[in-house]
gemmi code that builds the backbone of each chain (N, CA, C; Angstrom):
import gemmi

chains = {
    "A": [
        ("MET", (-104.698, -46.865, 89.506), (-103.419, -46.475, 89.831), (-103.345, -45.657, 91.147)),
        ("LYS", (-102.434, -46.063, 92.054), (-102.320, -45.379, 93.363), (-101.574, -44.095, 93.224)),
        ("THR", (-101.891, -43.183, 94.208), (-101.228, -41.932, 94.142), (-100.551, -41.746, 95.525)),
        ("ILE", (-99.492, -40.982, 95.566), (-98.759, -40.766, 96.778), (-97.973, -39.390, 96.677)),
        ("ASP", (-97.707, -38.818, 97.802), (-96.812, -37.664, 97.849), (-95.835, -37.861, 99.073)),
        ("THR", (-94.963, -36.882, 99.239), (-93.945, -37.007, 100.268), (-94.585, -37.002, 101.678)),
        ("GLU", (-95.682, -36.307, 101.797), (-96.344, -36.220, 103.150), (-96.905, -37.605, 103.504)),
        ("GLN", (-97.449, -38.312, 102.494), (-97.973, -39.597, 102.782), (-96.919, -40.592, 103.184)),
        ("ILE", (-95.737, -40.473, 102.430), (-94.606, -41.395, 102.813), (-94.164, -41.064, 104.229)),
        ("ARG", (-94.152, -39.758, 104.589), (-93.760, -39.386, 105.902), (-94.800, -39.986, 106.936)),
        ("GLN", (-96.030, -40.010, 106.587), (-97.018, -40.637, 107.523), (-96.776, -42.074, 107.647)),
        ("TYR", (-96.453, -42.776, 106.623), (-96.082, -44.232, 106.734), (-94.962, -44.395, 107.713)),
        ("ILE", (-93.915, -43.505, 107.616), (-92.778, -43.694, 108.451), (-93.206, -43.395, 109.990)),
        ("VAL", (-94.105, -42.409, 110.158), (-94.610, -42.109, 111.447), (-95.396, -43.333, 112.107)),
        ("GLU", (-96.128, -43.977, 111.218), (-96.862, -45.177, 111.683), (-95.884, -46.271, 112.194)),
        ("LEU", (-94.690, -46.361, 111.543), (-93.770, -47.325, 111.994), (-92.956, -46.895, 113.161)),
        ("LYS", (-92.699, -45.509, 113.186), (-91.927, -44.964, 114.314), (-92.547, -43.660, 114.754)),
        ("PRO", (-93.416, -43.686, 115.652), (-94.236, -42.435, 115.978), (-93.508, -41.183, 116.363)),
        ("GLU", (-92.270, -41.355, 116.946), (-91.489, -40.171, 117.330), (-91.101, -39.319, 116.144)),
        ("VAL", (-91.143, -39.960, 114.948), (-90.694, -39.169, 113.734), (-91.676, -38.011, 113.511)),
        ("ARG", (-92.914, -38.078, 114.140), (-93.957, -37.001, 113.918), (-93.306, -35.654, 114.288)),
        ("ASP", (-92.445, -35.633, 115.257), (-91.813, -34.378, 115.773), (-90.518, -34.050, 115.078)),
        ("PHE", (-90.047, -34.858, 114.208), (-88.770, -34.562, 113.473), (-89.011, -33.473, 112.477)),
        ("PRO", (-88.120, -32.474, 112.376), (-88.251, -31.406, 111.371), (-87.702, -31.891, 110.045)),
        ("LEU", (-88.574, -32.670, 109.328), (-88.137, -33.289, 108.104), (-88.773, -32.507, 106.880)),
        ("ASP", (-87.944, -32.209, 105.885), (-88.548, -31.781, 104.672), (-88.258, -32.861, 103.571)),
        ("ALA", (-88.657, -32.524, 102.363), (-88.537, -33.571, 101.313), (-87.097, -34.036, 101.109)),
        ("THR", (-86.095, -33.165, 101.412), (-84.792, -33.524, 101.099), (-83.923, -33.853, 102.333)),
        ("SER", (-84.512, -33.847, 103.469), (-83.841, -34.133, 104.755), (-83.319, -35.532, 104.730)),
        ("GLY", (-82.154, -35.819, 105.215), (-81.601, -37.141, 105.193), (-82.340, -38.020, 106.258)),
        ("LEU", (-83.084, -39.000, 105.791), (-83.899, -39.833, 106.775), (-83.041, -40.664, 107.661)),
        ("PHE", (-81.887, -41.234, 107.154), (-81.061, -41.967, 107.990), (-80.224, -41.120, 108.973)),
        ("ASP", (-79.751, -40.020, 108.537), (-78.944, -39.117, 109.287), (-79.896, -38.566, 110.471)),
        ("ALA", (-81.174, -38.320, 110.175), (-82.046, -37.750, 111.171), (-82.488, -38.853, 112.179)),
        ("GLY", (-82.227, -40.137, 111.815), (-82.667, -41.166, 112.694), (-84.102, -41.609, 112.411)),
        ("ALA", (-84.718, -41.120, 111.352), (-86.129, -41.450, 111.013), (-86.173, -42.822, 110.464)),
        ("LEU", (-85.138, -43.275, 109.701), (-85.093, -44.608, 109.213), (-83.804, -45.296, 109.681)),
        ("ASP", (-83.861, -46.586, 109.933), (-82.669, -47.376, 110.171), (-82.861, -48.725, 109.454)),
        ("SER", (-81.951, -49.619, 109.655), (-82.080, -50.863, 108.820), (-83.331, -51.638, 109.207)),
        ("TYR", (-83.940, -51.419, 110.396), (-85.172, -52.041, 110.746), (-86.360, -51.381, 110.081)),
        ("THR", (-86.464, -50.046, 110.243), (-87.647, -49.357, 109.740), (-87.615, -49.262, 108.216)),
        ("VAL", (-86.451, -49.249, 107.605), (-86.476, -49.150, 106.152), (-87.104, -50.413, 105.529)),
        ("ILE", (-86.812, -51.592, 106.121), (-87.371, -52.815, 105.600), (-88.929, -52.805, 105.859)),
        ("MET", (-89.299, -52.263, 107.028), (-90.732, -52.222, 107.317), (-91.382, -51.228, 106.348)),
        ("LEU", (-90.747, -50.116, 106.077), (-91.261, -49.105, 105.102), (-91.452, -49.725, 103.755)),
        ("ILE", (-90.472, -50.514, 103.341), (-90.573, -51.253, 102.024), (-91.816, -52.072, 101.957)),
        ("GLN", (-91.990, -52.811, 103.045), (-93.193, -53.731, 103.124), (-94.487, -52.921, 103.135)),
        ("THR", (-94.494, -51.811, 103.826), (-95.706, -50.982, 103.940), (-95.978, -50.411, 102.583)),
        ("LEU", (-95.021, -49.841, 101.898), (-95.229, -49.291, 100.523), (-95.729, -50.350, 99.613)),
        ("GLU", (-95.166, -51.595, 99.718), (-95.675, -52.669, 98.766), (-97.047, -52.982, 99.111)),
        ("GLU", (-97.513, -53.089, 100.341), (-98.899, -53.405, 100.719), (-99.859, -52.244, 100.303)),
        ("ARG", (-99.521, -50.999, 100.721), (-100.441, -49.929, 100.449), (-100.572, -49.567, 99.030)),
        ("LEU", (-99.482, -49.655, 98.247), (-99.491, -49.252, 96.861), (-99.696, -50.419, 95.925)),
        ("ASP", (-99.778, -51.532, 96.488), (-99.906, -52.800, 95.632), (-98.764, -52.877, 94.638)),
        ("ILE", (-97.551, -52.785, 95.075), (-96.378, -52.884, 94.209), (-95.467, -53.942, 94.741)),
        ("VAL", (-94.512, -54.371, 94.003), (-93.455, -55.265, 94.465), (-92.154, -54.643, 93.996)),
        ("PHE", (-91.298, -54.255, 95.036), (-90.075, -53.746, 94.686), (-89.081, -54.724, 93.958)),
        ("ASP", (-88.309, -54.188, 93.085), (-87.257, -54.893, 92.468), (-86.050, -54.939, 93.454)),
        ("TYR", (-85.402, -56.156, 93.529), (-84.248, -56.293, 94.411), (-83.200, -55.162, 94.187)),
        ("SER", (-82.987, -54.842, 92.877), (-81.967, -53.869, 92.520), (-82.248, -52.512, 93.044)),
        ("ASP", (-83.522, -52.252, 93.468), (-83.888, -50.871, 93.956), (-83.716, -50.815, 95.510)),
        ("LEU", (-83.478, -51.908, 96.180), (-83.365, -51.920, 97.613), (-82.010, -51.494, 98.022)),
        ("ARG", (-81.745, -50.246, 97.752), (-80.419, -49.696, 98.144), (-80.744, -48.469, 98.896)),
        ("ALA", (-79.815, -48.129, 99.846), (-80.081, -47.107, 100.844), (-80.321, -45.727, 100.153)),
        ("PHE", (-79.570, -45.486, 99.022), (-79.737, -44.142, 98.376), (-81.143, -43.893, 97.834)),
        ("ASN", (-81.878, -45.003, 97.546), (-83.218, -44.759, 97.084), (-84.206, -44.452, 98.220)),
        ("PHE", (-83.711, -44.595, 99.450), (-84.582, -44.282, 100.658), (-83.984, -43.156, 101.502)),
        ("GLU", (-82.950, -42.414, 100.890), (-82.233, -41.527, 101.778), (-83.051, -40.255, 102.109)),
        ("ASN", (-84.051, -39.939, 101.342), (-84.994, -38.840, 101.717), (-86.338, -39.137, 101.140)),
        ("LEU", (-87.324, -38.294, 101.514), (-88.674, -38.437, 101.042), (-88.783, -38.254, 99.512)),
        ("GLU", (-88.006, -37.336, 98.992), (-87.964, -37.029, 97.586), (-87.460, -38.182, 96.794)),
        ("ALA", (-86.392, -38.823, 97.304), (-85.794, -39.954, 96.597), (-86.806, -41.151, 96.562)),
        ("ILE", (-87.538, -41.303, 97.635), (-88.483, -42.519, 97.658), (-89.606, -42.123, 96.679)),
        ("LEU", (-90.075, -40.910, 96.701), (-91.159, -40.548, 95.782), (-90.684, -40.726, 94.360)),
        ("LYS", (-89.524, -40.265, 94.041), (-88.989, -40.392, 92.684), (-88.873, -41.868, 92.196)),
        ("LEU", (-88.454, -42.757, 93.123), (-88.398, -44.184, 92.767), (-89.790, -44.676, 92.462)),
        ("LEU", (-90.738, -44.349, 93.368), (-92.072, -44.847, 93.162), (-92.704, -44.368, 91.820)),
        ("LYS", (-92.446, -43.104, 91.518), (-93.070, -42.576, 90.313), (-92.394, -42.977, 89.047)),
        ("THR", (-91.074, -43.145, 89.077), (-90.401, -43.466, 87.846), (-90.415, -44.964, 87.559)),
        ("LYS", (-90.477, -45.828, 88.563), (-90.368, -47.236, 88.316), (-91.613, -48.034, 88.607)),
        ("TYR", (-92.503, -47.511, 89.381), (-93.579, -48.367, 89.897), (-94.996, -47.801, 89.509)),
        ("ASP", (-95.031, -46.900, 88.572), (-96.298, -46.521, 88.086), (-97.167, -45.915, 89.129)),
        ("VAL", (-96.609, -45.266, 90.071), (-97.392, -44.613, 91.056), (-97.426, -43.120, 90.742)),
        ("LYS", (-98.572, -42.484, 90.922), (-98.689, -41.020, 90.509), (-98.700, -40.159, 91.781)),
    ],
    "B": [
        ("MET", (-85.903, -54.514, 85.244), (-86.742, -55.020, 86.336), (-87.513, -56.264, 85.886)),
        ("SER", (-87.471, -57.271, 86.717), (-88.134, -58.523, 86.416), (-89.687, -58.335, 86.430)),
        ("ASP", (-90.363, -58.743, 85.335), (-91.801, -58.539, 85.313), (-92.480, -59.698, 85.977)),
        ("LEU", (-91.816, -60.765, 86.271), (-92.428, -61.902, 86.852), (-92.505, -61.748, 88.355)),
        ("ILE", (-93.743, -61.672, 88.891), (-93.864, -61.552, 90.347), (-94.272, -62.888, 90.935)),
        ("LYS", (-93.479, -63.394, 91.814), (-93.772, -64.710, 92.462), (-94.595, -64.460, 93.726)),
        ("THR", (-95.404, -65.379, 94.063), (-96.195, -65.268, 95.290), (-95.822, -66.460, 96.153)),
        ("PHE", (-95.363, -66.137, 97.413), (-95.123, -67.182, 98.360), (-96.218, -67.327, 99.324)),
        ("LEU", (-96.776, -68.458, 99.441), (-97.877, -68.717, 100.365), (-97.328, -69.515, 101.498)),
        ("PHE", (-97.632, -69.054, 102.718), (-97.130, -69.829, 103.896), (-98.340, -70.491, 104.522)),
        ("TYR", (-98.277, -71.772, 104.798), (-99.332, -72.558, 105.338), (-99.121, -73.087, 106.779)),
        ("ASP", (-100.083, -73.019, 107.557), (-100.051, -73.694, 108.894), (-100.171, -75.185, 108.658)),
        ("ARG", (-99.114, -75.915, 109.063), (-99.160, -77.376, 108.765), (-100.308, -78.064, 109.385)),
        ("GLN", (-100.569, -77.745, 110.673), (-101.575, -78.412, 111.428), (-102.994, -78.171, 110.888)),
        ("ALA", (-103.244, -76.890, 110.641), (-104.619, -76.483, 110.147), (-104.655, -76.556, 108.604)),
        ("ASP", (-103.528, -76.724, 107.993), (-103.427, -76.701, 106.540), (-104.188, -75.462, 105.871)),
        ("LYS", (-103.995, -74.338, 106.512), (-104.623, -73.121, 106.035), (-103.523, -72.061, 105.838)),
        ("PRO", (-103.729, -71.130, 104.816), (-102.684, -70.137, 104.634), (-102.644, -69.178, 105.835)),
        ("ILE", (-101.363, -68.729, 106.157), (-101.216, -67.877, 107.280), (-100.569, -66.502, 106.802)),
        ("PHE", (-99.908, -66.532, 105.635), (-99.217, -65.337, 105.290), (-98.951, -65.371, 103.721)),
        ("VAL", (-98.890, -64.237, 103.152), (-98.620, -64.071, 101.751), (-97.527, -63.062, 101.540)),
        ("LYS", (-96.537, -63.411, 100.730), (-95.489, -62.427, 100.370), (-95.188, -62.496, 98.919)),
        ("ARG", (-95.236, -61.358, 98.223), (-94.936, -61.286, 96.861), (-93.467, -60.765, 96.712)),
        ("SER", (-92.796, -61.223, 95.617), (-91.429, -60.831, 95.346), (-91.098, -61.021, 93.826)),
        ("ARG", (-90.189, -60.129, 93.458), (-89.662, -60.239, 92.038), (-88.429, -61.138, 92.088)),
        ("ASP", (-87.552, -60.830, 93.054), (-86.217, -61.476, 92.964), (-85.877, -62.284, 94.210)),
        ("ILE", (-86.267, -61.799, 95.377), (-85.767, -62.387, 96.605), (-86.488, -63.739, 96.854)),
        ("ASP", (-85.799, -64.731, 97.212), (-86.417, -66.016, 97.477), (-86.912, -66.080, 98.933)),
        ("TYR", (-88.176, -66.135, 99.031), (-88.833, -66.199, 100.364), (-89.382, -67.627, 100.665)),
        ("SER", (-88.860, -68.665, 99.991), (-89.327, -69.931, 100.279), (-88.537, -70.492, 101.514)),
        ("PHE", (-89.171, -70.788, 102.591), (-88.593, -71.390, 103.710), (-89.659, -72.118, 104.537)),
        ("ASP", (-89.289, -73.216, 105.115), (-90.239, -74.035, 105.975), (-89.804, -74.070, 107.351)),
        ("GLY", (-90.794, -74.242, 108.267), (-90.501, -74.397, 109.694), (-91.183, -75.711, 110.120)),
        ("PRO", (-90.939, -76.149, 111.322), (-91.557, -77.331, 111.764), (-93.062, -77.248, 111.845)),
        ("ASP", (-93.643, -76.049, 111.936), (-95.060, -75.880, 112.030), (-95.715, -75.182, 110.879)),
        ("PHE", (-94.923, -74.816, 109.842), (-95.528, -74.212, 108.639), (-94.692, -74.540, 107.399)),
        ("TYR", (-95.205, -74.406, 106.279), (-94.436, -74.598, 105.035), (-94.830, -73.587, 103.974)),
        ("SER", (-93.964, -73.381, 103.029), (-94.182, -72.385, 102.024), (-94.361, -72.999, 100.676)),
        ("VAL", (-95.175, -72.343, 99.819), (-95.371, -72.826, 98.423), (-95.204, -71.623, 97.523)),
        ("GLU", (-94.391, -71.785, 96.538), (-94.206, -70.690, 95.530), (-95.190, -70.790, 94.397)),
        ("THR", (-95.801, -69.722, 94.055), (-96.819, -69.764, 92.997), (-96.860, -68.507, 92.188)),
        ("ALA", (-97.228, -68.551, 90.930), (-97.383, -67.300, 90.185), (-98.787, -66.749, 90.246)),
        ("ALA", (-99.653, -67.493, 90.863), (-101.032, -67.095, 91.010), (-101.293, -66.008, 92.036)),
        ("ALA", (-102.387, -65.372, 91.926), (-102.745, -64.327, 92.941), (-102.950, -64.917, 94.230)),
        ("ALA", (-102.735, -64.190, 95.242), (-102.750, -64.736, 96.592), (-104.135, -64.799, 97.208)),
        ("PRO", (-104.493, -65.844, 97.884), (-105.782, -65.824, 98.571), (-105.679, -64.984, 99.886)),
        ("ILE", (-106.811, -64.677, 100.464), (-106.826, -63.927, 101.675), (-106.322, -64.837, 102.802)),
        ("THR", (-105.555, -64.373, 103.717), (-105.058, -65.236, 104.792), (-106.237, -65.689, 105.632)),
        ("ALA", (-106.124, -66.943, 106.194), (-107.269, -67.507, 106.873), (-106.937, -67.924, 108.317)),
        ("SER", (-105.762, -68.430, 108.539), (-105.445, -68.926, 109.920), (-105.342, -67.842, 110.881)),
        ("GLU", (-105.692, -68.121, 112.133), (-105.539, -67.084, 113.171), (-104.383, -67.396, 114.068)),
        ("ASN", (-103.420, -68.220, 113.594), (-102.275, -68.636, 114.401), (-101.318, -67.411, 114.514)),
        ("GLY", (-101.383, -66.690, 115.565), (-100.512, -65.490, 115.723), (-99.042, -65.833, 115.814)),
        ("LEU", (-98.724, -66.926, 116.461), (-97.297, -67.296, 116.563), (-96.739, -67.590, 115.167)),
        ("LEU", (-97.423, -68.320, 114.341), (-96.908, -68.658, 113.004), (-96.778, -67.433, 112.167)),
        ("LYS", (-97.821, -66.503, 112.258), (-97.849, -65.299, 111.462), (-96.621, -64.494, 111.790)),
        ("ARG", (-96.355, -64.352, 113.119), (-95.238, -63.545, 113.543), (-93.879, -64.123, 113.097)),
        ("LYS", (-93.756, -65.463, 113.246), (-92.544, -66.129, 112.807), (-92.297, -65.877, 111.344)),
        ("VAL", (-93.271, -65.990, 110.519), (-93.073, -65.765, 109.061), (-92.809, -64.326, 108.783)),
        ("ALA", (-93.476, -63.421, 109.469), (-93.207, -61.964, 109.249), (-91.737, -61.608, 109.568)),
        ("VAL", (-91.297, -62.170, 110.709), (-89.868, -61.894, 111.129), (-88.887, -62.524, 110.160)),
        ("ALA", (-89.190, -63.752, 109.793), (-88.267, -64.434, 108.812), (-88.227, -63.686, 107.493)),
        ("ILE", (-89.365, -63.127, 107.059), (-89.456, -62.386, 105.762), (-88.566, -61.088, 105.972)),
        ("TRP", (-88.720, -60.420, 107.105), (-87.930, -59.267, 107.382), (-86.410, -59.554, 107.265)),
        ("LEU", (-85.990, -60.766, 107.870), (-84.673, -61.162, 107.870), (-84.170, -61.458, 106.469)),
        ("ARG", (-84.899, -62.143, 105.678), (-84.509, -62.422, 104.277), (-84.371, -61.141, 103.479)),
        ("THR", (-85.289, -60.213, 103.736), (-85.184, -58.955, 102.980), (-83.965, -58.140, 103.355)),
        ("ILE", (-83.734, -58.005, 104.597), (-82.545, -57.185, 105.016), (-81.263, -57.927, 104.573)),
        ("MET", (-81.225, -59.169, 104.678), (-79.984, -59.876, 104.229), (-79.775, -59.710, 102.740)),
        ("ALA", (-80.860, -59.643, 101.976), (-80.759, -59.446, 100.570), (-80.203, -58.010, 100.286)),
        ("VAL", (-80.689, -57.050, 101.099), (-80.206, -55.697, 100.922), (-78.742, -55.597, 101.287)),
        ("ILE", (-78.365, -56.280, 102.347), (-76.964, -56.259, 102.717), (-76.082, -56.909, 101.662)),
        ("ASP", (-76.577, -58.004, 101.154), (-75.869, -58.704, 100.053), (-75.728, -57.849, 98.820)),
        ("ARG", (-76.802, -57.052, 98.577), (-76.706, -56.087, 97.392), (-75.654, -55.057, 97.657)),
        ("GLY", (-75.597, -54.609, 98.953), (-74.594, -53.576, 99.243), (-73.179, -54.087, 99.115)),
        ("VAL", (-72.933, -55.339, 99.409), (-71.629, -55.912, 99.218), (-71.301, -55.973, 97.728)),
        ("SER", (-72.287, -56.382, 96.869), (-72.030, -56.476, 95.486), (-71.656, -55.110, 94.910)),
        ("ASP", (-72.445, -54.072, 95.417), (-72.145, -52.748, 94.901), (-70.746, -52.243, 95.341)),
        ("ASP", (-70.397, -52.480, 96.571), (-69.096, -51.988, 97.049), (-67.915, -52.679, 96.417)),
        ("PHE", (-68.178, -53.909, 95.964), (-67.093, -54.705, 95.354), (-67.238, -54.789, 93.791)),
        ("SER", (-68.051, -53.873, 93.285), (-68.250, -53.906, 91.797), (-67.031, -53.405, 91.101)),
        ("GLU", (-66.876, -53.787, 89.840), (-65.683, -53.379, 89.116), (-65.526, -51.893, 89.140)),
        ("ARG", (-66.645, -51.126, 89.057), (-66.705, -49.729, 88.997), (-66.161, -49.125, 90.291)),
        ("SER", (-66.609, -49.720, 91.403), (-66.174, -49.252, 92.722), (-64.706, -49.512, 92.941)),
        ("LEU", (-64.296, -50.698, 92.543), (-62.860, -51.033, 92.735), (-61.951, -50.212, 91.878)),
        ("LYS", (-62.343, -49.860, 90.698), (-61.557, -49.021, 89.811), (-61.224, -47.688, 90.466)),
        ("ALA", (-62.244, -47.229, 91.257), (-62.077, -45.853, 91.932), (-61.067, -45.896, 93.045)),
        ("ILE", (-60.634, -47.103, 93.451), (-59.674, -47.129, 94.567), (-58.248, -46.998, 94.004)),
        ("PRO", (-57.467, -46.018, 94.513), (-56.102, -45.827, 93.987), (-55.142, -46.875, 94.376)),
        ("VAL", (-54.891, -47.775, 93.442), (-53.871, -48.883, 93.683), (-52.912, -48.822, 92.489)),
        ("ASP", (-51.635, -48.898, 92.745), (-50.715, -48.831, 91.607), (-50.881, -50.064, 90.721)),
        ("ASP", (-50.489, -49.876, 89.448), (-50.716, -50.939, 88.428), (-50.098, -52.280, 88.844)),
        ("ALA", (-48.926, -52.136, 89.424), (-48.123, -53.359, 89.718), (-48.959, -54.241, 90.714)),
        ("SER", (-49.676, -53.574, 91.592), (-50.365, -54.331, 92.761), (-51.813, -54.607, 92.383)),
        ("ARG", (-52.309, -54.038, 91.302), (-53.769, -54.141, 90.997), (-54.263, -55.555, 90.974)),
        ("SER", (-53.559, -56.445, 90.232), (-54.086, -57.834, 90.074), (-54.207, -58.557, 91.512)),
        ("LYS", (-53.142, -58.246, 92.301), (-53.182, -58.846, 93.634), (-54.320, -58.254, 94.433)),
        ("PHE", (-54.470, -56.918, 94.324), (-55.614, -56.250, 94.993), (-56.961, -56.829, 94.589)),
        ("LEU", (-57.151, -57.009, 93.264), (-58.452, -57.571, 92.802), (-58.678, -59.052, 93.307)),
        ("LYS", (-57.600, -59.789, 93.411), (-57.729, -61.154, 93.866), (-58.142, -61.123, 95.369)),
        ("LEU", (-57.520, -60.244, 96.104), (-57.865, -60.116, 97.544), (-59.255, -59.651, 97.772)),
        ("THR", (-59.703, -58.661, 96.979), (-61.024, -58.134, 97.143), (-62.051, -59.196, 96.722)),
        ("ALA", (-61.742, -60.002, 95.742), (-62.647, -61.066, 95.322), (-62.860, -62.075, 96.422)),
        ("GLU", (-61.766, -62.328, 97.108), (-61.826, -63.311, 98.210), (-62.646, -62.737, 99.359)),
        ("GLU", (-62.341, -61.392, 99.628), (-63.095, -60.698, 100.719), (-64.606, -60.674, 100.443)),
        ("LYS", (-64.874, -60.399, 99.214), (-66.295, -60.358, 98.841), (-66.970, -61.726, 99.021)),
        ("GLN", (-66.298, -62.754, 98.617), (-66.802, -64.113, 98.800), (-67.051, -64.462, 100.244)),
        ("LEU", (-66.031, -64.108, 101.070), (-66.177, -64.356, 102.558), (-67.314, -63.587, 103.141)),
        ("LEU", (-67.473, -62.365, 102.745), (-68.566, -61.575, 103.327), (-69.952, -62.175, 102.861)),
        ("LYS", (-70.023, -62.615, 101.669), (-71.314, -63.169, 101.208), (-71.608, -64.492, 101.909)),
        ("GLU", (-70.564, -65.291, 102.160), (-70.724, -66.540, 102.923), (-71.174, -66.241, 104.283)),
        ("ARG", (-70.608, -65.156, 104.890), (-70.945, -64.816, 106.260), (-72.369, -64.348, 106.388)),
        ("ILE", (-72.785, -63.583, 105.384), (-74.177, -63.101, 105.393), (-75.145, -64.295, 105.288)),
        ("LEU", (-74.800, -65.246, 104.459), (-75.635, -66.417, 104.308), (-75.689, -67.228, 105.604)),
        ("LEU", (-74.523, -67.401, 106.210), (-74.404, -68.149, 107.473), (-75.259, -67.467, 108.537)),
        ("ASN", (-75.110, -66.158, 108.636), (-75.861, -65.393, 109.681), (-77.350, -65.539, 109.424)),
        ("ARG", (-77.744, -65.467, 108.173), (-79.187, -65.557, 107.855), (-79.669, -66.915, 108.329)),
        ("LYS", (-78.935, -67.998, 108.003), (-79.375, -69.319, 108.344), (-79.449, -69.497, 109.901)),
        ("ARG", (-78.465, -68.931, 110.577), (-78.434, -69.038, 112.006), (-79.632, -68.287, 112.684)),
        ("PHE", (-79.836, -67.096, 112.215), (-81.020, -66.339, 112.788), (-82.374, -67.057, 112.411)),
        ("GLU", (-82.371, -67.507, 111.164), (-83.670, -68.121, 110.690), (-83.974, -69.367, 111.503)),
        ("GLN", (-82.950, -70.190, 111.784), (-83.171, -71.434, 112.545), (-83.776, -71.032, 113.932)),
        ("LYS", (-83.235, -70.018, 114.534), (-83.737, -69.656, 115.892), (-85.171, -69.177, 115.784)),
        ("ILE", (-85.501, -68.392, 114.781), (-86.854, -67.938, 114.641), (-87.817, -69.063, 114.371)),
        ("LEU", (-87.454, -69.906, 113.476), (-88.293, -70.997, 113.106), (-88.590, -72.031, 114.211)),
        ("ALA", (-87.572, -72.127, 115.125), (-87.739, -73.074, 116.196), (-88.411, -72.508, 117.456)),
        ("ALA", (-88.742, -71.173, 117.359), (-89.353, -70.497, 118.561), (-90.744, -71.160, 118.890)),
        ("LYS", (-90.993, -71.330, 120.151), (-92.239, -71.910, 120.618), (-93.290, -70.948, 121.046)),
        ("THR", (-92.849, -69.722, 121.321), (-93.774, -68.637, 121.741), (-93.519, -67.352, 121.003)),
        ("ILE", (-94.507, -66.504, 121.066), (-94.293, -65.157, 120.463), (-93.214, -64.401, 121.157)),
        ("GLU", (-93.132, -64.610, 122.523), (-92.117, -63.886, 123.285), (-90.693, -64.299, 122.751)),
        ("GLU", (-90.564, -65.628, 122.489), (-89.286, -66.054, 121.950), (-88.960, -65.465, 120.644)),
        ("VAL", (-89.961, -65.370, 119.787), (-89.808, -64.776, 118.482), (-89.361, -63.289, 118.620)),
        ("GLU", (-90.043, -62.566, 119.590), (-89.682, -61.126, 119.781), (-88.325, -60.972, 120.302)),
        ("SER", (-87.935, -61.928, 121.192), (-86.574, -61.854, 121.788), (-85.560, -62.039, 120.754)),
        ("GLU", (-85.743, -63.049, 119.872), (-84.783, -63.247, 118.820), (-84.746, -62.137, 117.793)),
        ("PHE", (-85.939, -61.536, 117.560), (-85.973, -60.442, 116.632), (-85.203, -59.233, 117.134)),
        ("LEU", (-85.379, -59.037, 118.443), (-84.615, -57.921, 119.074), (-83.083, -58.161, 118.992)),
        ("MET", (-82.772, -59.404, 119.223), (-81.343, -59.784, 119.149), (-80.764, -59.584, 117.693)),
        ("MET", (-81.586, -59.944, 116.772), (-81.272, -59.758, 115.364), (-81.001, -58.255, 115.058)),
        ("ARG", (-81.974, -57.418, 115.479), (-81.902, -56.011, 115.222), (-80.709, -55.336, 115.856)),
        ("ASN", (-80.419, -55.819, 117.047), (-79.352, -55.123, 117.736), (-77.991, -55.817, 117.527)),
        ("SER", (-78.066, -56.868, 116.804), (-76.756, -57.627, 116.655), (-75.742, -56.929, 115.839)),
        ("VAL", (-74.554, -56.956, 116.281), (-73.457, -56.393, 115.494), (-73.209, -57.367, 114.342)),
        ("GLN", (-73.506, -58.621, 114.537), (-73.340, -59.617, 113.455), (-74.097, -59.205, 112.216)),
        ("ILE", (-75.344, -58.823, 112.477), (-76.156, -58.417, 111.293), (-75.600, -57.174, 110.715)),
        ("GLY", (-74.860, -56.462, 111.523), (-74.284, -55.160, 111.049), (-72.898, -55.381, 110.497)),
        ("ILE", (-72.426, -56.580, 110.287), (-71.104, -56.820, 109.669), (-71.046, -56.063, 108.378)),
        ("TYR", (-72.158, -55.967, 107.782), (-72.216, -55.190, 106.570), (-73.570, -54.405, 106.547)),
        ("SER", (-73.683, -53.470, 107.435), (-74.975, -52.774, 107.532), (-75.337, -52.059, 106.247)),
        ("PRO", (-76.549, -52.105, 105.827), (-76.877, -51.409, 104.602), (-76.935, -49.893, 104.831)),
        ("ILE", (-76.883, -49.531, 106.067), (-76.995, -48.095, 106.418), (-75.667, -47.604, 106.892)),
        ("GLU", (-74.974, -46.746, 106.178), (-73.708, -46.281, 106.575), (-73.626, -45.726, 108.013)),
        ("ARG", (-74.700, -45.006, 108.282), (-74.758, -44.336, 109.606), (-74.639, -45.386, 110.705)),
        ("GLU", (-75.321, -46.523, 110.562), (-75.210, -47.542, 111.566), (-73.850, -48.126, 111.582)),
        ("LEU", (-73.278, -48.304, 110.411), (-71.890, -48.887, 110.292), (-70.880, -47.992, 111.077)),
        ("ARG", (-71.117, -46.645, 110.816), (-70.180, -45.671, 111.512), (-70.303, -45.811, 113.020)),
        ("LYS", (-71.596, -45.964, 113.466), (-71.881, -46.042, 114.857), (-71.160, -47.275, 115.469)),
        ("ILE", (-71.197, -48.399, 114.746), (-70.590, -49.612, 115.211), (-69.064, -49.312, 115.362)),
        ("TYR", (-68.492, -48.698, 114.409), (-67.020, -48.358, 114.481), (-66.701, -47.450, 115.633)),
        ("GLU", (-67.589, -46.467, 115.806), (-67.360, -45.538, 116.876), (-67.401, -46.187, 118.254)),
        ("ASP", (-68.378, -47.114, 118.339), (-68.539, -47.847, 119.650), (-67.326, -48.699, 119.993)),
        ("TYR", (-66.598, -49.180, 118.973), (-65.478, -49.953, 119.259), (-64.234, -49.105, 119.223)),
    ],
}
model = gemmi.Model(1)
for chain_id, residues in chains.items():
    chain = gemmi.Chain(chain_id)
    for i, (resn, *xyz) in enumerate(residues, 1):
        res = gemmi.Residue()
        res.name, res.seqid = resn, gemmi.SeqId(i, " ")
        for name, pos in zip(("N", "CA", "C"), xyz):
            atom = gemmi.Atom()
            atom.name, atom.element = name, gemmi.Element(name[0])
            atom.pos, atom.b_iso = gemmi.Position(*pos), 0.0
            res.add_atom(atom)
        chain.add_residue(res)
    model.add_chain(chain)
structure = gemmi.Structure()
structure.add_model(model)
structure.setup_entities()
């Protein structure tokens, strides 16, 4: 079973968009409002999470609110995808 | 959540070797190009073998497109759901007309999403060089058309502000 935390998710976003490294983001900061995610990077993040965590997202989970902050992403992964 | 995970294998037609693997529960990632084809299987995916960078990039971009269009389509379904429409204050006398109009609007939006997806996909699949693929990818990402129903409200607001 794969493990993850909000910092790791943040690192994945930084890999996709390096300037996010300097963004003052905490677990509940709005990723879209901060410009850390947009419709391009959110799809790339979905693919990255699938590859790194060996999961396949359900179509019904691909909604913006599930990706609105690091905590929401972590909650989705832990509650539905057996990630610790 | 669907337990069945499908695996889509993309093959280089000329070399007849796999170039890309995509797993999915619900989204249909089966599409073919003049120089590659896809096969849907329930089996575990083999390691990719072909070194054809152009084909790999084409498939990666087309997968991105299918995924975002599915997300946009999902957003339309949510916004036009019975629950969402109930929350809109419309008097009882006009409600049935309102529901008929919103059903038509939903249908139009979904058709437009499909049309846009096909249009973008054709351009990607027909690309002859990686530069062409990247250029089309940039167009797609920046396109207001793809944002006719952006999954990200912030982007949608930006589009409205710009106009």
